[in-house]
C-alpha atoms as an extended CHARMM CRD file, in Angstrom:
* protein
*
       120  EXT
         1         1  SER       CA             52.2620000000      116.3530000000      -40.3910000000  PROA      1               0.0000000000
         2         2  LEU       CA             54.7910000000      113.5590000000      -40.1960000000  PROA      2               0.0000000000
         3         3  ASN       CA             56.9710000000      112.6200000000      -43.1590000000  PROA      3               0.0000000000
         4         4  MET       CA             56.7220000000      108.8150000000      -43.2590000000  PROA      4               0.0000000000
         5         5  ARG       CA             59.3220000000      108.3990000000      -46.0500000000  PROA      5               0.0000000000
         6         6  ALA       CA             62.1430000000      107.3720000000      -43.6810000000  PROA      6               0.0000000000
         7         7  ILE       CA             59.9180000000      105.4540000000      -41.2360000000  PROA      7               0.0000000000
         8         8  LYS       CA             60.4460000000      101.6900000000      -41.5240000000  PROA      8               0.0000000000
         9         9  SER       CA             57.9840000000      100.5490000000      -38.8580000000  PROA      9               0.0000000000
        10        10  VAL       CA             55.3150000000      101.9520000000      -36.5740000000  PROA      10              0.0000000000
        11        11  GLY       CA             54.4680000000      100.7080000000      -33.0980000000  PROA      11              0.0000000000
        12        12  PHE       CA             51.2620000000      101.3710000000      -31.2100000000  PROA      12              0.0000000000
        13        13  ASP       CA             51.1530000000      102.0030000000      -27.4890000000  PROA      13              0.0000000000
        14        14  MET       CA             47.3590000000      102.2090000000      -27.1970000000  PROA      14              0.0000000000
        15        15  ASP       CA             47.1940000000      105.9170000000      -26.4490000000  PROA      15              0.0000000000
        16        16  TYR       CA             45.6210000000      107.0260000000      -29.7540000000  PROA      16              0.0000000000
        17        17  THR       CA             48.7110000000      109.1050000000      -30.6810000000  PROA      17              0.0000000000
        18        18  LEU       CA             49.0540000000      107.9150000000      -34.2860000000  PROA      18              0.0000000000
        19        19  ALA       CA             45.8500000000      105.9880000000      -34.8370000000  PROA      19              0.0000000000
        20        20  GLN       CA             42.3840000000      105.6150000000      -33.4890000000  PROA      20              0.0000000000
        21        21  TYR       CA             41.2100000000      102.0730000000      -32.9700000000  PROA      21              0.0000000000
        22        22  LYS       CA             38.2570000000      100.2020000000      -31.5900000000  PROA      22              0.0000000000
        23        23  GLU       CA             39.3740000000       99.4090000000      -28.0680000000  PROA      23              0.0000000000
        24        24  GLU       CA             37.1950000000       96.3160000000      -27.6500000000  PROA      24              0.0000000000
        25        25  SER       CA             38.4430000000       94.8220000000      -30.9400000000  PROA      25              0.0000000000
        26        26  PHE       CA             42.0450000000       95.5680000000      -30.0070000000  PROA      26              0.0000000000
        27        27  GLU       CA             41.6320000000       93.9950000000      -26.5640000000  PROA      27              0.0000000000
        28        28  GLU       CA             39.9040000000       90.9330000000      -28.0330000000  PROA      28              0.0000000000
        29        29  LEU       CA             42.7990000000       90.4050000000      -30.4500000000  PROA      29              0.0000000000
        30        30  ALA       CA             45.3040000000       90.7120000000      -27.5850000000  PROA      30              0.0000000000
        31        31  TYR       CA             43.2180000000       88.2000000000      -25.5900000000  PROA      31              0.0000000000
        32        32  ILE       CA             43.1900000000       85.6780000000      -28.4440000000  PROA      32              0.0000000000
        33        33  LEU       CA             46.9210000000       86.0590000000      -29.0270000000  PROA      33              0.0000000000
        34        34  ALA       CA             47.6160000000       85.6010000000      -25.3010000000  PROA      34              0.0000000000
        35        35  ILE       CA             45.5060000000       82.4100000000      -25.2250000000  PROA      35              0.0000000000
        36        36  ASN       CA             47.3770000000       81.0920000000      -28.2700000000  PROA      36              0.0000000000
        37        37  LYS       CA             50.7310000000       81.8190000000      -26.6190000000  PROA      37              0.0000000000
        38        38  LEU       CA             49.6740000000       80.0780000000      -23.4110000000  PROA      38              0.0000000000
        39        39  VAL       CA             48.7400000000       76.9380000000      -25.3700000000  PROA      39              0.0000000000
        40        40  GLU       CA             51.5520000000       76.9100000000      -27.9220000000  PROA      40              0.0000000000
        41        41  LYS       CA             54.4910000000       78.1560000000      -25.8430000000  PROA      41              0.0000000000
        42        42  TYR       CA             53.6230000000       77.2600000000      -22.2560000000  PROA      42              0.0000000000
        43        43  GLY       CA             51.6680000000       74.0310000000      -22.7430000000  PROA      43              0.0000000000
        44        44  TYR       CA             48.3060000000       75.1300000000      -21.3770000000  PROA      44              0.0000000000
        45        45  PRO       CA             45.4360000000       72.7920000000      -22.3070000000  PROA      45              0.0000000000
        46        46  GLU       CA             43.7640000000       73.2760000000      -25.7050000000  PROA      46              0.0000000000
        47        47  CYS       CA             40.3730000000       73.7270000000      -24.0210000000  PROA      47              0.0000000000
        48        48  ILE       CA             41.2900000000       77.2810000000      -22.9700000000  PROA      48              0.0000000000
        49        49  ARG       CA             40.9120000000       78.2500000000      -26.6290000000  PROA      49              0.0000000000
        50        50  ASP       CA             37.1720000000       77.8240000000      -26.0350000000  PROA      50              0.0000000000
        51        51  PHE       CA             37.1200000000       80.6950000000      -23.5250000000  PROA      51              0.0000000000
        52        52  VAL       CA             35.1960000000       83.6850000000      -24.8320000000  PROA      52              0.0000000000
        53        53  PHE       CA             36.4680000000       87.2300000000      -24.3810000000  PROA      53              0.0000000000
        54        54  ASN       CA             34.0820000000       89.2890000000      -22.2420000000  PROA      54              0.0000000000
        55        55  PRO       CA             35.0550000000       92.9810000000      -22.2120000000  PROA      55              0.0000000000
        56        56  ASN       CA             32.6840000000       93.6250000000      -19.3140000000  PROA      56              0.0000000000
        57        57  TYR       CA             34.3450000000       91.1520000000      -16.9400000000  PROA      57              0.0000000000
        58        58  MET       CA             37.7850000000       92.7040000000      -16.5210000000  PROA      58              0.0000000000
        59        59  ILE       CA             38.6640000000       96.2780000000      -15.7820000000  PROA      59              0.0000000000
        60        60  ARG       CA             41.9850000000       98.0270000000      -15.5140000000  PROA      60              0.0000000000
        61        61  GLY       CA             43.5060000000       98.3490000000      -12.0950000000  PROA      61              0.0000000000
        62        62  LEU       CA             43.0250000000       94.7590000000      -10.9610000000  PROA      62              0.0000000000
        63        63  VAL       CA             45.7370000000       92.6910000000       -9.2920000000  PROA      63              0.0000000000
        64        64  ILE       CA             46.3570000000       88.9830000000       -9.7440000000  PROA      64              0.0000000000
        65        65  ASP       CA             47.4960000000       86.9910000000       -6.7390000000  PROA      65              0.0000000000
        66        66  LYS       CA             49.6310000000       84.4740000000       -8.6500000000  PROA      66              0.0000000000
        67        67  GLU       CA             50.1310000000       82.1230000000       -5.6810000000  PROA      67              0.0000000000
        68        68  ARG       CA             46.4450000000       81.7460000000       -4.8770000000  PROA      68              0.0000000000
        69        69  GLY       CA             45.0610000000       82.2760000000       -8.3800000000  PROA      69              0.0000000000
        70        70  ASN       CA             42.8150000000       85.1120000000       -7.2270000000  PROA      70              0.0000000000
        71        71  LEU       CA             41.7920000000       88.3340000000       -8.9420000000  PROA      71              0.0000000000
        72        72  LEU       CA             41.6590000000       91.3770000000       -6.6410000000  PROA      72              0.0000000000
        73        73  LYS       CA             40.0260000000       94.7900000000       -6.8710000000  PROA      73              0.0000000000
        74        74  MET       CA             41.5290000000       97.2180000000       -4.3940000000  PROA      74              0.0000000000
        75        75  ASP       CA             40.8790000000      100.7660000000       -3.4030000000  PROA      75              0.0000000000
        76        76  ARG       CA             43.6230000000      103.4110000000       -3.4830000000  PROA      76              0.0000000000
        77        77  HSD       CA             44.7390000000      102.3710000000        0.0240000000  PROA      77              0.0000000000
        78        78  LYS       CA             45.3060000000       98.7630000000       -1.1390000000  PROA      78              0.0000000000
        79        79  TYR       CA             42.2900000000       97.4780000000        0.7490000000  PROA      79              0.0000000000
        80        80  VAL       CA             40.8910000000       94.4640000000       -1.1290000000  PROA      80              0.0000000000
        81        81  LYS       CA             37.2610000000       95.3550000000       -1.7990000000  PROA      81              0.0000000000
        82        82  LEU       CA             36.4410000000       92.4150000000       -4.1130000000  PROA      82              0.0000000000
        83        83  ALA       CA             38.1560000000       89.1180000000       -4.8310000000  PROA      83              0.0000000000
        84        84  PHE       CA             37.4300000000       86.3450000000       -7.3150000000  PROA      84              0.0000000000
        85        85  HSD       CA             38.8260000000       82.8890000000       -7.9350000000  PROA      85              0.0000000000
        86        86  GLY       CA             38.1300000000       82.5110000000      -11.6440000000  PROA      86              0.0000000000
        87        87  PHE       CA             34.5490000000       83.6760000000      -12.0870000000  PROA      87              0.0000000000
        88        88  ASP       CA             33.5920000000       82.7400000000       -8.5140000000  PROA      88              0.0000000000
        89        89  PRO       CA             33.4080000000       85.5650000000       -5.9800000000  PROA      89              0.0000000000
        90        90  ILE       CA             35.3110000000       85.0130000000       -2.7470000000  PROA      90              0.0000000000
        91        91  SER       CA             33.1710000000       85.5740000000        0.3350000000  PROA      91              0.0000000000
        92        92  LYS       CA             33.8020000000       88.5990000000        2.5040000000  PROA      92              0.0000000000
        93        93  GLU       CA             34.8750000000       86.3410000000        5.3600000000  PROA      93              0.0000000000
        94        94  GLU       CA             37.4360000000       84.4750000000        3.2370000000  PROA      94              0.0000000000
        95        95  ARG       CA             38.6360000000       87.7180000000        1.6210000000  PROA      95              0.0000000000
        96        96  LEU       CA             39.2750000000       89.2830000000        5.0330000000  PROA      96              0.0000000000
        97        97  ARG       CA             40.9150000000       86.1110000000        6.3310000000  PROA      97              0.0000000000
        98        98  THR       CA             43.2130000000       85.9180000000        3.2930000000  PROA      98              0.0000000000
        99        99  TYR       CA             44.0120000000       89.5710000000        2.6600000000  PROA      99              0.0000000000
       100       100  GLY       CA             43.3390000000       91.1370000000        6.0350000000  PROA      100             0.0000000000
       101       101  ASN       CA             41.5210000000       94.2650000000        7.0150000000  PROA      101             0.0000000000
       102       102  GLN       CA             42.7450000000       97.8350000000        6.7890000000  PROA      102             0.0000000000
       103       103  ALA       CA             45.1670000000       97.3460000000        9.6630000000  PROA      103             0.0000000000
       104       104  LEU       CA             46.6150000000       94.0140000000        8.4990000000  PROA      104             0.0000000000
       105       105  ARG       CA             46.6640000000       93.9790000000        4.6990000000  PROA      105             0.0000000000
       106       106  GLU       CA             49.6570000000       92.8860000000        2.6550000000  PROA      106             0.0000000000
       107       107  SER       CA             51.7300000000       95.2750000000        0.5720000000  PROA      107             0.0000000000
       108       108  PHE       CA             50.8220000000       93.6380000000       -2.8030000000  PROA      108             0.0000000000
       109       109  ASP       CA             54.1740000000       94.7520000000       -4.2050000000  PROA      109             0.0000000000
       110       110  GLY       CA             56.0540000000       91.4350000000       -4.3330000000  PROA      110             0.0000000000
       111       111  SER       CA             56.5320000000       88.9840000000       -7.1780000000  PROA      111             0.0000000000
       112       112  GLN       CA             53.4330000000       87.0980000000       -5.9680000000  PROA      112             0.0000000000
       113       113  TYR       CA             51.2640000000       89.8630000000       -7.4490000000  PROA      113             0.0000000000
       114       114  ALA       CA             50.7960000000       91.1880000000      -10.9870000000  PROA      114             0.0000000000
       115       115  ASN       CA             48.9490000000       94.3510000000      -11.9990000000  PROA      115             0.0000000000
       116       116  ILE       CA             46.5210000000       94.2020000000      -14.9150000000  PROA      116             0.0000000000
       117       117  ASP       CA             46.9380000000       97.0900000000      -17.3130000000  PROA      117             0.0000000000
       118       118  THR       CA             44.7320000000       95.7490000000      -20.0880000000  PROA      118             0.0000000000
       119       119  LEU       CA             41.1080000000       94.6370000000      -20.1370000000  PROA      119             0.0000000000
       120       120  PHE       CA             41.7850000000       90.8860000000      -19.9080000000  PROA      120             0.0000000000
């Protein structure tokens, strides 16, 4: 057991070490707070507050192409298997033209790309 008498604050790193939580509820709260920050701090339009969290749409391990605004799902060899622009799938032809085939693909390590570690 842990003596909490001297503990002034507790942080959660989402690995269930100190507390069990409902993952979908936690992710939805993080989604709402991120939307609020985008509107209030970065000047995004108010209409994005109308977006509804869908826990089935995003999965961990996706990459955002920040320059093109695309969402990428890659295999372990960094081959882009699926790509979306918003909710619209990018055709296989466009995906291959943009991200190449196995012999030509980009490294996906630069500042143009961001890994998604949460569900949204």
